[in-house]
Each structure stands twice: as C-alpha cells, then as structure tokens.
C-alpha positions as CSV (number, residue, x, y, z in Angstrom):
1,M,82.8,86.9,87.3
2,G,86.1,88.4,86.6
3,S,89.3,86.8,86.2
4,A,90.3,85.1,89.3
5,V,93.8,85.6,90.4
6,P,94.8,82.6,92.8
7,G,94.9,83.6,96.4
8,L,92.6,86.7,96.1
9,P,89.2,86.6,97.3
10,L,86.8,88.1,94.6
11,C,84.1,90.7,95.5
12,S,80.4,89.5,94.2
13,S,80.4,92.1,91.1
14,A,83.8,91.2,89.3
15,K,83.8,91.9,85.8
16,A,86.0,90.4,83.0
17,H,89.6,91.3,83.4
18,T,89.2,92.8,86.6
19,V,90.4,91.6,89.9
20,M,88.7,92.5,93.4
21,L,89.8,92.3,96.7
22,R,87.3,92.8,99.7
23,Y,88.2,93.2,103.7
24,T,86.4,94.4,106.6
25,L,88.4,97.0,108.6
26,N,87.6,97.2,112.1
27,G,88.9,99.9,113.8
28,I,91.4,102.5,112.5
29,E,94.6,100.2,113.2
30,A,93.3,98.1,110.2
31,T,92.9,101.2,108.0
32,N,96.4,102.1,108.7
33,V,97.7,98.6,108.0
34,L,95.6,98.7,104.7
35,G,97.2,102.3,103.7
36,N,100.7,101.1,104.7
37,C,100.3,97.8,102.4
38,L,98.8,99.8,99.3
39,S,101.8,102.3,99.7
40,M,104.1,99.5,99.3
41,V,102.7,98.5,95.9
42,L,102.4,102.0,94.6
43,G,104.2,103.5,91.8
44,P,104.6,106.6,89.7
45,G,101.4,107.2,87.8
46,N,99.3,105.4,90.1
47,L,95.7,106.6,90.4
48,L,93.5,105.7,93.3
49,L,89.8,106.4,92.9
50,L,88.0,106.6,96.4
51,S,84.2,106.5,97.0
52,G,82.0,106.1,100.2
53,D,79.7,108.0,102.3
54,L,80.6,110.8,104.3
55,G,82.6,109.5,107.2
56,A,83.3,106.2,105.9
57,G,87.1,106.7,106.0
58,K,88.3,108.1,102.7
59,T,90.8,110.7,104.3
60,S,91.7,108.1,107.0
61,L,92.9,105.7,104.4
62,T,94.8,108.3,102.5
63,K,96.7,109.6,105.3
64,A,97.6,106.0,106.2
65,I,98.6,105.8,102.4
66,A,100.5,109.0,102.9
67,S,102.5,107.9,106.1
68,G,103.5,104.6,104.2
69,L,104.9,106.9,101.4
70,G,107.0,108.6,104.1
71,I,104.9,111.8,104.3
72,E,103.8,112.9,107.9
73,E,100.1,111.9,108.5
74,K,99.5,115.2,110.2
75,E,100.4,117.1,107.0
76,V,97.4,115.3,105.2
77,T,94.2,116.9,105.6
78,S,90.8,117.0,103.6
79,P,91.3,119.0,100.7
80,S,87.6,120.1,100.6
81,F,87.8,123.5,100.4
82,T,91.2,123.5,98.3
83,I,90.0,120.6,96.2
84,I,94.0,119.8,95.6
85,H,96.9,119.2,98.2
86,E,100.1,118.4,96.7
87,H,102.6,116.2,99.2
88,L,105.8,115.9,97.5
89,N,108.2,115.2,100.0
90,G,107.9,111.6,100.3
91,R,108.9,108.4,98.4
92,L,106.4,109.4,95.5
93,P,104.7,112.6,95.0
94,L,101.3,112.4,96.2
95,I,98.5,114.4,95.0
96,H,95.2,114.4,96.9
97,V,92.1,115.4,95.5
98,D,88.6,115.7,96.9
99,L,85.9,116.2,94.5
100,Y,82.8,116.7,97.2
101,R,82.5,120.3,97.0
102,L,82.3,120.1,93.2
103,G,79.5,117.5,93.5
104,P,78.5,115.3,90.6
105,H,79.9,115.6,87.2
106,A,83.0,117.2,88.3
107,D,85.4,118.3,85.4
108,I,89.2,117.4,85.8
109,T,90.1,120.0,83.1
110,E,87.9,122.8,85.3
111,I,90.3,122.2,88.3
112,G,93.5,121.2,86.7
113,L,93.7,117.6,87.9
114,E,94.9,116.7,84.4
115,D,98.4,118.3,85.1
116,Y,98.9,115.8,87.8
117,L,98.1,112.8,85.8
118,N,101.5,112.9,83.9
119,G,102.8,109.5,85.2
120,E,105.2,111.0,88.0
121,N,102.6,111.3,91.0
122,V,100.5,109.0,92.9
123,V,97.0,110.6,92.8
124,I,94.2,109.9,95.2
125,I,90.8,111.1,94.4
126,E,88.2,111.5,97.1
127,W,84.5,111.3,96.1
128,A,85.5,109.7,92.6
129,E,82.1,109.1,92.0
130,Y,81.6,112.8,91.3
131,L,84.1,112.4,88.2
132,K,82.4,113.3,85.0
133,D,85.1,110.8,83.5
134,P,85.8,108.2,85.7
135,L,89.3,107.3,84.6
136,V,88.9,103.8,85.0
137,E,90.9,102.1,82.8
138,T,94.1,102.0,84.9
139,A,92.7,103.1,88.5
140,L,92.3,101.2,91.4
141,K,88.7,101.8,92.8
142,I,88.4,101.9,96.4
143,D,84.9,101.7,97.8
144,L,84.4,102.4,101.4
145,G,81.0,101.4,103.1
146,F,79.8,101.3,106.9
147,V,79.6,97.7,108.6
148,D,79.0,99.7,111.9
149,E,80.4,102.6,113.8
150,Q,83.9,101.3,114.0
151,S,84.0,98.9,111.3
152,R,84.4,99.5,107.3
153,E,84.2,97.1,104.5
154,V,86.5,97.9,101.6
155,C,86.6,96.7,98.1
156,L,89.4,97.3,95.8
157,T,89.0,96.8,91.9
158,G,91.5,97.0,89.4
159,K,92.4,95.7,85.8
160,T,93.8,92.2,86.2
161,G,96.8,93.3,83.7
162,I,97.7,96.2,85.8
163,W,96.8,95.6,89.5
164,G,96.6,91.7,89.6
165,Q,100.0,91.1,90.9
166,R,100.4,94.1,93.1
167,L,96.9,93.2,95.0
168,L,98.2,89.6,95.4
169,L,101.2,91.6,97.6
170,L,98.9,93.7,99.0
171,D,96.8,90.7,100.1
172,D,100.1,88.8,101.4
173,C,101.0,92.1,103.3
174,M,97.4,92.4,104.9
175,K,97.8,88.9,105.9
176,A,101.5,89.0,107.2
177,S,100.1,91.9,109.5
178,D,97.8,89.7,111.5
179,I,95.4,92.4,111.5
180,L,92.8,90.3,109.9
181,K,93.2,87.7,112.5
182,L,93.1,89.9,115.3
183,H,89.7,91.3,114.2
184,P,87.9,88.5,112.4
C-alpha cells in the first residue's frame, strides 16, 4: 500500500509515495463537481493524464475542469482530429490533447506536445495510456471506468509530495458539495 494521507480513501493498488483517491460519479452533475474541484487545486505546469474506455467521460471531465478555470464549456470539444486544442482565455492556459487517433505508443515529440510542457500551462491528455513516455513522475493520473450507463468510477493517483495536499483539498471540496451524499 502507498503512503496514506489522513482523510483520503485509498484505491486498492496504491504504491509507495503515491496518494490515491476514488469516487463513484453518479451523473454529469458529479463529473462537473469533480472538474470544478480539480480546477481549484491546479497550477501552472500541472499535467493530468486521463485514461478510460470510449465514452467513459474524459472529455466531459475536461470540460468541467475548463469551466472551473473560467473557460466556456462550449469552447471545449474533443480534439480527436486536431490532436491538440489550446484554451488560453482562462485563469490558467489549458492545453487539451487527445491521443486516440495516434493509437498505442504515441510520441509526444511528433505532435509537438513537449512545447506545451513548459511549466506555464495546465495540460490534460486524453487516452494517456497511448503515451510511449507516460510522464508519470509529476502527473496526476485519472482513470475513468463504467459502473453503469450513468455512473463512472474515477481513481486519481499522484505522487504524495506533489499531489497529497492538493488531493486533500479536492476531497474536502467534493465532500462540501454534497454531491457524494446526494448520490451514494
């Protein structure tokens, strides 16, 4: 088991020096709350790696994060065909990447992604499991899975030193929203 941070529920596969948080999101409202809470703990240079099946909610979560950063949700669409979308009009610049069309072993140098990893942007990568270099050292990994048609399970994993305190704040935000109580 990984390093426990008081107050955080751990996912079953925690590793040393890693903090994990798990939620069941019942409906789009819960996804929006998670995205808003996540946006509050993000800063320049943060990298979020989203993984999950087609339709699991990666783009919906990205829209909710963008909204929390002050970017209009309608501006955020899946960049499946363009690979990278820039959203520069929020509290922090958001770079939204979708590796689905590149498939397994996507190379960040081929698409110019490394130019955005300059410490100034929040970078969200959908289909992060396709990365040849997973960039896991400083990233927050977010895995989304189906529970049923309306519900998703989400597991957030990050290095304790980087993400531990921020995930505590995220968990406080989620609890304060009452969304977890409304949908047990």
